[in-house]
C-alpha positions as CSV (number, residue, x, y, z in Angstrom):
1,M,17.8,-22.1,-50.7
2,N,16.1,-19.6,-52.8
3,R,16.5,-15.9,-52.5
4,H,13.5,-15.4,-50.3
5,E,14.8,-17.9,-47.8
6,D,18.2,-16.2,-47.7
7,K,16.5,-12.8,-47.0
8,E,14.4,-14.4,-44.3
9,A,17.4,-16.0,-42.6
10,A,19.3,-12.7,-42.7
11,V,16.4,-10.9,-41.0
12,R,16.1,-13.6,-38.4
13,R,19.8,-13.3,-37.6
14,L,19.4,-9.5,-37.2
15,L,16.5,-10.0,-34.9
16,D,18.3,-12.5,-32.8
17,T,21.1,-10.1,-31.9
18,P,20.6,-7.8,-28.9
19,H,19.0,-4.5,-29.7
20,P,21.0,-1.3,-29.1
21,P,20.0,0.8,-26.1
22,V,17.6,3.7,-26.7
23,P,18.1,6.9,-24.8
24,G,15.4,7.6,-22.3
25,D,14.7,11.2,-23.5
26,L,14.5,10.2,-27.2
27,A,10.7,10.9,-27.3
28,G,11.1,14.3,-25.8
29,E,13.9,15.3,-28.2
30,A,11.9,14.0,-31.1
31,A,8.9,16.1,-30.0
32,E,11.1,19.1,-29.6
33,R,12.6,18.7,-33.0
34,G,9.2,18.2,-34.6
35,A,7.9,21.3,-32.9
36,R,10.9,23.3,-34.0
37,L,10.4,22.1,-37.6
38,L,6.8,23.1,-37.5
39,R,7.6,26.6,-36.3
40,R,10.3,27.0,-38.9
41,N,8.0,25.8,-41.7
42,R,5.2,28.1,-40.5
43,A,7.6,31.1,-40.4
44,V,8.9,30.3,-43.9
45,R,5.4,30.0,-45.2
46,R,4.5,33.4,-43.6
47,V,7.5,35.1,-45.1
48,A,6.7,33.6,-48.5
49,W,3.1,34.8,-48.4
50,T,4.2,38.2,-47.2
51,L,6.6,38.5,-50.1
52,F,4.0,37.4,-52.5
53,A,1.5,40.0,-51.2
54,L,4.1,42.7,-51.5
55,A,4.9,41.7,-55.0
56,V,1.2,41.8,-56.0
57,L,0.9,45.2,-54.3
58,A,3.9,46.5,-56.1
59,F,2.5,45.2,-59.4
60,V,-0.9,46.8,-58.8
61,L,0.7,50.1,-57.9
62,W,3.0,50.1,-61.0
63,A,0.1,49.1,-63.3
64,S,-2.1,51.9,-61.9
65,A,0.6,54.4,-62.4
66,A,2.0,53.3,-65.8
67,Q,-1.3,52.0,-67.3
68,P,0.4,49.6,-69.7
69,W,-2.9,48.7,-71.3
70,E,-3.2,52.1,-73.0
71,P,-1.4,52.7,-76.3
72,P,1.7,54.9,-76.0
73,A,1.4,58.6,-77.0
74,A,2.5,59.4,-80.5
75,E,6.1,60.6,-80.8
76,T,5.3,63.0,-83.6
77,T,2.3,65.1,-84.4
78,P,0.3,64.3,-87.5
79,P,0.8,66.5,-90.5
80,F,-1.3,69.7,-90.6
81,D,-3.4,69.9,-93.8
82,G,-3.9,73.6,-93.4
83,L,-6.8,75.9,-93.0
């Protein structure tokens, strides 16, 4: 026997055994769990987008107040050449 035949024989032995009983409400529980996962993922996505929007808003407010694109004011005054 080669390896393929061994695997095929093992699968046939597994399929010949009686199958375990399946609970009657398995489909309902699976649908409930799927719905719960979808609600949780949707809530997580909403929170993430809200935090992202708040971070963008905070950055825009900081940038409008600090104006980091302008050069800083000079610490000292230039020398006076006299008049």
